[in-house]
N, C-alpha and C positions, 0 to 999 in steps of 0.2 A: 203355158206361161206367153207371156206376149214379146212376138219379136221385136228387138231393139230399135229396127228401121221403121219398125209398125207401129211403134207409138203411137196414139193421136194426138188432137189436139185437146179433147176434153183432159187426156191423161199428164198432159203436159202442165195443165189450167192444175192440176192435184197438186203438181211437185211441186208451182209457184205458191201455191195457198201454203201448203204442208211443211214449203223451208221456212215461210213468212214464221211459223207456229214453231219455228224450231222444232221439228219433227226430227229426229235421226234416221239417214236413207232404209236401215231394214223397217222402220215401223213405214214409209214410206212405199218401199215394196210393195208391201204387203199389200196395203190400199190399194194399191192398181195390179197386183197379181203380177207382177215380176223379180227379178233377184234383184238384190238392193248393187248387185254389180253395173247393171241398167243404171240404174240411177244416176250412181257415181257419174259413169261413161257419159250419158245425157246429158250431165252440168256440164262434162269437160267438153263435150264437143259443141255445146250451143250456147255458152256463154259469153256473152262481149265485152268488150273496154270500151268503157266511155272516157272520151278524149278527143280535142281538137286536131291533133292532128295522125290519129290513126284510125281507118274504118274499122266499123265494129267489130267485126268478125278477124280482124286482120293478126294473124300467128305471131307474129314477131312481137306487138306490143301486146299482147295476152301473154305469152312467155316473157317477156320481161316486169310486166304487172308481178307476174308468179312471182319471179326471182326476187321483187324487192320487199315481197310482205310474206311474213310466216304463215300470216293464217289462211294465203289464199293457197299455204301449198297442204291444206287438212281439211277436210271436211267443214261446209257444204263449199269451199271451194270459190263461194262468190261472197259480195257486198252487202246483198238485199238484205240482211237482218242483222248487219254490223252494229255495234253503238258507237264505235269511234267515226262511221264514215262521212257526218257532216266538219269536223275536222280534222279529215285523212286530206293533208297535199299529196298522197301516191295516184296512181291510177287503179279507175275502180271495174271492178268484172260482175255483171248482174246476170242473174238469167232470166229473164222474161217470156211467158209460155207465148205466144204470138209471133213474135219473133224465131223462138228456138224452133219454131214448128216450121217456120218458113226456110229457114234457112237450114232444116234438117230434108226435106224437100230438095232444096240447091244441092245440098250433095251428093243424096242419092243420085240425083237426074244426071247430076257432070260425073260423079266417079262410076257410071254406068256407059258413060261413052266411048268407044272405043275399048272397052275393055271386056276381053272371053274369060267372065266369073261369071257364075249364078249368085241369085242373092242368098240361096242356099249355103255352098260354099261360106260368102263371105262372113254370114252369120255364124258360122261354124269358128269361123277363123277371130272372130271378135270375143266370141264366149271361150276359146281354149288356147287360143295361141297371143292373142295381145295382151293379156294379164301376164302373160309370164314373160315377155316381153319388157313392160310397158310397168309393171308392179316390183315383179320377181328380178328387173336387170338380166335377163339370162339373153345370152346372145342369138342375133341370127343363126350362127350355125349350129347351136344346141336345139333350137328350136326345129332344125331340119332334118337332126339327129332322130331325134325322141319322134317327132310326128309325120314321118315323111306317108303318111296315109292322109291325113290333113295338107300338108302343102306340099300338094303335086308338081305344082309349077316349080321350075326353076328360080336359084335366088335373085337374078339379075330382073326377072319377071315380077318378083318380089317386091321388090325393089322399086320399081316402076308404078307399082299399084299404090305403093304408100307415097310415091311422088304426087302420083295424081288424086290422092285422099280418098280410096274406096276406105281405107281401115284408118282407126283411131289412134292413129299412129303419126310421129314426124321424127323426122331426122334426128333430133337430139335423143329421140328412144332407143336409136340406132348405133351405138355408140362404135362399133365396124366401119358401120359407111362413115360415121362422121370423121374417124381418124382416116381411114383410106381419103378421103377427100381435103383432111388437112398435109396429107402426105404429095397429094398429087399436085398440090397448086405451092408445095415450098418451095419451089423456085421464085425468088422477088427479082420482079422484073424493074423496082427501083434502082436509079444506079448506087453508088458509090458515096458520096457524099452525100447524097438525101439519106440513107441508113444510117451514114455517121451523124449526120444532124439528128436524127430520133434517138441515139442511144442513149444521151443520160435527159429525153427530155418523155419519160414511160409517166404511166398512169400512178404505178409503183413508187417512181421516186416524186412522183407531184406529191404524194400523200406522207412520204417522208418530210420531203422540204416543207408542207406545211404546218404540219406535227413540230419540228424546229424553228420556223418564222409566225407563229400564230396570228401576228398582230400583222403581218404585210395583207395588204388588198388583193382579191382575189376577183378577176373578171372571166366569165363563161363569154365565150363566144361563139355562132352559129350562124347558120344562113337559111331563108325560109324561101322556097319557091314558088312560083306562079304557076301556071300550063306548062305544061314539059317541054312544049314545042317554042315557049319564047326564052327572051336572053334574060331579064330583065331578074333579079330577083333582090332579097331584102340582107343587110348585112346587120346582125346585133350582136351590140355588147353587154354582158347583164352584169350588175353588181352586188357581191354576192350579199353585204351587210346590207345595205338599201333597197335593193331589188329594183335600185335604176336600171334605165334600158336605156341604150342609147341605139336608134337604127337610121339604116343608111342605106340608099336605093345603089346599090349596081346594075352596070349595063351588062356584065357578062361577070359569069361565074370562074373568075380565073384569078392567079397571083397579083396580075399588076393592079388591077382594080381593088383587090382586097387593098394593098400595099398604100395605094393610094390614100384612103380614110386614115390609114395610119399615119400617115407620112401628114396629113392634114391636122390629126390630133396633135401629133405632134409640134407641129407648127404655132396652130391657134392658141393651147395650152405653154407652150414651153415646155422642156425639156424638165425642169424640176416637180410641175405639177405632172407632169403626162408619166413621170417615174415613182408617181407615190399614188395618182389614184390605179393607175395598171402594171402594178408592181408584179402583179402576178396572171398569163391566161391562162385558161385551158381550153383546147377546143378538139374537136375531131380530126380524125384522119383525111379531111377532106384536101384534094390538091388544093384548091387558093387558099388554105391557112399553111403552104410548103414552104413557107420563107420563113421561118424562127426569128432569126437573125434580125430581119427588117424590123421585129416588135419590138425584140431585144436592143438591141443598138441605138447610142447615140454616134452616127457617122461623125461629127462633126469633132467631137472631145475623143473618137474611137473607145470609147469605154459601154461596160453593159448596165443597162440599166432596171432592166425588166426579164422576166423569167417566161418564155414559154413551155406549156405542157403538153400532152396529148392523149385523148381518153384510147383506152382500149377497144380494137376493132369491135365494130355493131355492138356499142355500150353506152347509149344517147344517156341512161339514168346519171353515169357520172358526171353530169352536168344537167342535173335537175332541174337545176334553178331557170335556165334560160328555155330550156325545152316548156314548160310547165309555164313560162312566162307569156312564150308562142301561143297560146290558148286568150291572149285577148288581141293579138294581129288576126287571129282565123276568128274572131268574133266578126270583125269588118270585113275580112277577103277568107273566107272559109277556102279548104284545099283544093283547088285546081281553079282557081280565082285567076282573070286576068293582071296580072301588071305591067302590060304593054303602053298605058297610057298614066301610069303614076308618075310625078315629080317628085321634087326633091320636099316643098312645100307642105305638097300632100304626106309626103312620110314622117315630116316634122310635127304636122299637125297630129298624127297618129301616136307618135312618140309622147307629145305633150300630154295629151289625152289618157295614154297608159299611166304615165308617171303620176298624173293627178288622183288614180284610183284609189282608196283607201284598203288597205289590206289587215285583215285578220293576225295574218302572221306577224309583221309591226306593230300589233297594238291600239289599231285604228289610225296610224300615222298612213302617210301615204309616201312615195319613194322620193320623189321631190321634196317634201320637205326634210328627206333627214339626209339627203344630198346636201340640202340646201344647207343645211348648219355643217354638215361634215368638208363639204369643197366648196364654200360657195362662188370660188372665185371658175369653178369647170364652169357651177352652172352661168356664170356673165358670161364669158368668153367663148361660150357656147351654143348662145342668146338663146337659151331654153325657158319658155315660158310658163310664168304661175296660171294654173286654171281655177278656181274654186270647186270645189266638193259639187254643187250643186250647178255649176256651168256646164262638169264634165258630159261630153256627147259624143259617144260611140257611134252613132249611124251612121252608116254609108253614105247619104247626104253630104253632111258635115264635115266628116273627112274627106272626100275628093271636092268636095267644096265648087269651086267654077268649071271643075272637070267633070263634075259629073253629070252623065248624061239622062 
């Protein structure tokens, strides 16, 4: 039987071809003379995510995609031959033989660095222990008791190997470890005021509130970062109904810079229009958004005009609209691009072009068209420019304009 870690490029090409022909894992396994669980592990280990803000083999992105799509939770665990993939707006997972082979080699190389375990022992644990934990949900304690002959190392070493990717397990497969980590970091370093502000602004309360007030406008907010060593970033506000997105350039990632843009919106729009458009905010737990009262309050009249809510930690899919819309920004400025020389004019040009792109999800309309019909005063007061469909230009040269080097 072929060793899992020694699947050849030809084996992987066969897997890809037979998946596209909708063959079962049992059929595929017989075709290349391996166990069917090897096919399952191969797919799960070497599938990649197609996304503008996740690297192809980013574990977090892949896990989030699986959580959001029931079809990815059962064979073949990928979107290669899914009939709905052209119309689905969720993150998609694919299996490509060439990429899978390269990734498998990289995993094999990195997992053995500084690890005192033989390839034979890794394979034995993969075949005998990993399915018990991953598929049958047995605890680490349980498998250590029942299989001390295979698990000859201590538990700390086993956890360390999981961290290094030696086995096809993640921390989510180790319930004891996950619970332990949460308990270890239970102490919250945020001050009492911050905790009090969050108390009635959780995602669960957001769902309850929006269910009771379905006609209220919802704005998802987020940030887009450039190079990690630079200060400038983009602050985005996405309207769920029209898909219209405002983009502002921030000099630093902090509360003061975010608040200055919210103050600008209140001043330019007037508090009445601000309260209609920005009735409900939904953001993540980033520290830059941690002054909810500034979003919610009309300080002159001392009344609340908006509602601020926060997603659960590490749950970007809860504000899926703005996350997906960022793909247009990443089309021009891929992850890792420098924002150092960006100006407000450049960012506005980017914003106007993005809002002029027709969307299938909007029946061919553009976000600008819908926002113009719904809130024409916003378009006028924020000086948002109309761009005809054939004039949309998302090239870097056009967006940068005179700033292009």
